N, C-alpha and C positions, 0 to 999 in steps of 0.2 A: 595270213599277215596279222590278223587280229590276235591270234593265239601268240604270235611272236611278241607283240607289244604288251600282251598281258603277262609275259614272263617277268618275274620279279628281278631277275638278274639284268634284264634289259633296262629296266627303270633305274636300277642302281648304277648302271654304267653311264647312262645319260646324265644323271645327277653328278657323278664324279667329274665328267667332262665339263659341265657348266661351272662347277666349283673351281676347277683349275683355271678356266678362262677368266672368271671373276677375280681370282687371286692374282693373276698375271697383270690385270689392268690396274691394280692398286700397288703403289710402292710401299715397301716395308722399311725404307730408309737405308737399305743396303744395295739396291739396284741402281741402274743407271739414271732412272727418273728421280729428281729431287722433290721434296715437299716444299711448302711455302716457307717453312722454318729455315731451310738451307739455301734458299734463293737470295743472293745478295740484294737484289732490288726490293725485297720484302722486309729488310731490316729497318727499324724505326727508333727514334730517340724522342722522349717526352720528359717534361719537368712537372712534377706535382708540387705545387707551392703550398705552404702552410700545413704541412702534414703534422698532426699531433705527436708529441713525444711522451712516452710513459717512463716512469722511474720505478725501478725495483729496489727496495731497501726495507730495513726493519722499521716499519712505521710506528711501532709501539714505543720504541726507545730513541729514535733519531728523527731529526728534521734535516731536509736537504734543500739547499738554495743554489741558484745559479743555473739550473736546467731550464733552457728556453721552452716556452710552451709549444712552439712549432719549429720545423726546419723545412728546407726545400730538398726534394728527392728527385734525382734524374735517373730515369731507367732507360736502358738500351737493350734491344733484342728483337725477336720476331714481331712484326707489326701487329698481328692479331693478339698476341699475349700482352704487348705494351698497351694497346688500346683498352683491352679488357681490364688490365691492372689499374690503369689511370682512372677508368670509369668506376670501378668497384672499390678501389682503395682498400682491398681486402688483405692488407699486410700491416705490420706494426713496426714503428721506429721506437727504440728504447735505449735506456742506459742501465747497465747492471751495476748496482752499488751494494749488492748483498754482502760482499766481502770488504767493502770500503771501510777505512778507519776514520776516526774523528779528525777533521782538518780539511784543508783545501787541496784539491787534486784535479788533474785533467782526466776526463773519461771520454771514450770514443762512442759515437752513436752506432747502434747496430740495428739490423732489420731481421725480421723473421716472418714466416708464413708467406714468402714470396717465391715465385718460380725460379728454379736454378738456371733457367735459360736466359735470365735477365742479368745485365750488368748494372749494379746500383752504385750511385755516387750521392753522398749526403753533404749538404752545405748548411752550416759549417760541419766539419768532420768530427769535431769534439767540443766539449764545453768545460769551463773551469767551474767546478762545483764545490760547495762546502757542506760537509756533514757535521752536524752539531747534535749535542745531547738534547733530548726533548724533556722539558720539565713543565709542571703545572703548579700555579700559585694562585691564591685567593686575593682579590682586590675589591675595595669599596667603590661603588659607582657614584659619580657626581652627576646630578641632573642639571641640564642647561636649558634656559628659556630666554628668548629675546624680549626683554622688558619694554623695548621701544614699541612693541605691538600692543601694549596696554592702552585702553581708551583713557581719555582725560579723566582724572580723578580716581583711577583704579590702581591698586598696588598688589603686587604678588608677594605672598609669604613663602617661607622655606618649603621647597618641594619635598614630597614624600616619594621614595623609590622602593618598590617591592618586586623582587628581592633587592636588598641594597648591597649585596655582595655577589660577585661572579667568580668563576674559576677560569683562568686564562692559561692555555697550553701553547707552547711554541719553543723555538730555539732558546737555549739558555741565555745567549747574548741579547735576544730581543726582549725576553722577560725582564732582564736587568735594566733595559732602557725605559721601561714603562714609567712614565711620570703622571699621566692622567688617564683615567678611565671614565668616559663621558657617555651619557645618554641624552641626546638633544631632542627636545620636544618640538616637532614641526607643526606649527599652526599659522593661520592667517589672521590678521587683525582687522578692526580693533577688537581687543579682548575685553569682555565685561563680566565673565563668569569663570568659575573654577574649571581648570583643564584636567582631564584624566585620559591619557593616551599611552599606547605602547610605543616605546622608543628603542631604536637599535643601539647596542652598546659598541663603542669603538675604543681602542687603546692607542695612545699617542706618546711620543717621546717628549723631551724637554722643549724641543723646537716645534711641537705640535705636528710632527710628521706621523702619519698613520702607520702602525706596525702590522706586519703580516703574521697574525696570531689567530688561534681559535678560541672563541669565547663561549662559555656555557653558563647560563642561557644566552642566546644571541640578543634577545629583547627583554626589557623590563617594563613594568607598569609605573608610569610617572604621574603623580597628582600634584598640580600646582594650585594651591588655594588663592583665589583672587577676591579682593575686597573693594568695596566702593567707599572712598574717603571724602566724597564731595560733601560740602556743608554750606548752607546759606547764612550769611551774617550781615548785620547792618553796617553801613558806611558812615562813620562819624566825621564831622567837619571840625578841624582844628585850626583856629585863627593864629597866625604868626604876625609879629610886628604890632605897631600901634597906629591907629587911624590918624590921619592928618587933622590938624586943628580945625575945628568947625565942621568936621565930617563925622557922620554917624553911620555905622553899618547896620542897616535895618534887618537884613536877612541874607542868608546864603542858601540857595535851593539847588540841590543836585538833581540831574535828570534820571539818576538811578539811586535809590535809597539802599539797595542791598547788593551784595556780591556773592558769587559762588566761588569757594576756595577748595583746593585740594593739595595734598602733599604728604609729608610724614604724618602717620596716623595720630601719634600722640600730640603733635603740634596742632593739627587740625582740631582735635578734640578740645584742646585748651584755648583755642582762639575764639573769642566771643564777638569781636568786631575788627574791622579794618578801618583805614582812615584816608582822608585827603587833607592836605595842608594848604591853607589859603593865606598868602601874604597880603594883609590889608593896608600896609604902609603906603602903597602907591595908588590906592583906589580913591578916586575923586568923583566918580559918577557910576551909573549902573553899568556893570561889566559882565561879560560871559568869558569864563576861562576854561580851558581844557586841562585837566589835572590828572596825574597818575594816581592809581589806587595803591597805597602803601601797605605792604603785608609783612608779618614777622618772618624771620629766618626759619626755614623749614617748610614754608608754603611755596610750592613749586608752580602753582597756577592760580590765577584769579580772573574771574570774568564778571563784569568788564574790567579791562586793564586800565582804561581811562574813563573819566566822567566829565560832563560839562557842569560847571558851577555858575549859576546866575547870582550875581552879587548886587543887591539893591541898597542904595545909600540915600541919605537925606542930610540937610543942613542941621547943624547942632543948634538947639534952642534951650534956653534956660528959663526957669520960673522959680520964684521964691514963695514959700508958704510960711505965714506968720501966725503967732499966737497958737501954736500947736501944743496941746496939753500932753505932758509926760505922764505916763501911767506907771504907778508903782506895782511891782510884781513880788509876791511872796510876803506882803505885809500882814502880820497877824491881826486878828479882829480886835484885839485889845489895844492896838496902837494907832496913832495918827502920824502922818508925815508932813513936815513943813519944809518947803523949798526956800532956801536962802539965795541960791544962784543956780539956775536962772530964777528970778523972782516969780513967785506964784506957780512955778512949774510950767511956765509957758516958754516955748522955744521956737525959733525960726530955722528953717533949713531951705537949701536950694536944690532943685533937681535939674538935670540936663540930659538931653537925649534928642531923638529926632523930633522935629516940629510936630509931626502928626501924632506921635505918642505923647509928648509933653502936654499938648493942648487939651487932650481929653482926660488927663489925670486930675483928681481932686484929693482933698485931705483924707477922704475915706479910703484911699488906696494905700495909705501909709500907717505905720505903727511906730511910736517912739516910747521907750520905757526905760526904767531903772530896776535892777534886781536887788531887793533888800532882804531877801531870804536869810534868816538866822542873824539878822542885825538887831542889836538891843537898843535901849534908850541912849540918846546922846547924838552928838554930831558925827556925820560921816561924809565921805567923798566917794561917790560911786560913778562908774562909767554909764554914759547914755548910749542906748542901743536903738538904731533905727532900721526898719525893714520896709521894703517897697518892691515894686515890679523889677524884674531882672534886667529889662531893657533900658533902664535909666540909671544915671549916677546920682547918688544922694550925698549932700554935704551938709553936716550940722554946723550951726554957728558955735556950738560948744561940744566938747567931748566928755566933760565931767560935770556932775551936778553936786552941789553942796546941800546936804539935807540934815534935818534934825528929826529924830524919832522920839515921840512922847507918848506916855500912857494916857489913855482916855480917862476923863473924869469919872469917878465912881467905879472904876474897875480895879 
């Protein structure tokens, strides 16, 4: 028996019988037993949404528009193949425009690299596409910056763009629509120093609609010089109107003597002061007023915008000084002066002002003179000039003096 089993022909015969039995148990698609692919209950339908669409055309010379980015694909067939295809998405939806002419046309969507055992339905089935000539043109870039982000007292000068020109490629109709090529600088405020940032370049039509074009380079370097125009200047008090009879304005004191201004650089540079205006015509007693700080045109900001003015007043008092000697000015050493009117060169004058001021003034606080420079011998009529403290009003009894100039004896 062992010898029989060791016979090679016996082993070959057993192997042949086993192979036949194995072959009989598996259907080859032509026998009575059906595979899963041919069993009606194993058929399946699935929809693959948002399947990307590829376009085939001459990208060097043409631009295509109107092809949707995605479509929905419904596949029907054997369950195992449907499920595998949906999971892997290992097929392609495309439009073939390799032979398309310039203009608008309808093209059908096609699929490739998908099992031929599947029925494929694409929605939409076609697209209305436009083929246009591709052109390239150079444009100058405009930099944009939101100046509202500048801090108080800071101004932005003309931006510098590097490179300041870009090449834009696209459909001829889109290139012809380009009205603006902008690089917008994106920053957060408040801005107090020069900005230097990369900014993306975009192309827009007349209505500021963004155009679908290719820009080279995509970004540019934008530098926006920022300067501080703040300046501190004194606040001057300007009196308006006339004080009421018997009332003297002693002082006007502001709670802030200086203001910080900003605005147009040249205007700020030329502005040496700002002012508040006080109408004294209605003031009869000590008063505190809130007044606006007035600035010249071109100053956009002033701090503070208002100030408080404390106005101190007193009753008007008058006093007369008599026998005050008039001094001659410019009289040569060889001459003498004789006063004929007022006699002996003595004059009286009255002063008026606040009672506190007037009471403490004496003759030493005043100076009365006549100027006789370059006057020769003889009789002359010359103006009388009086000087005194600014916070009083001085009134002479005479405005002119009658004098005689004579040569000294022995000269």
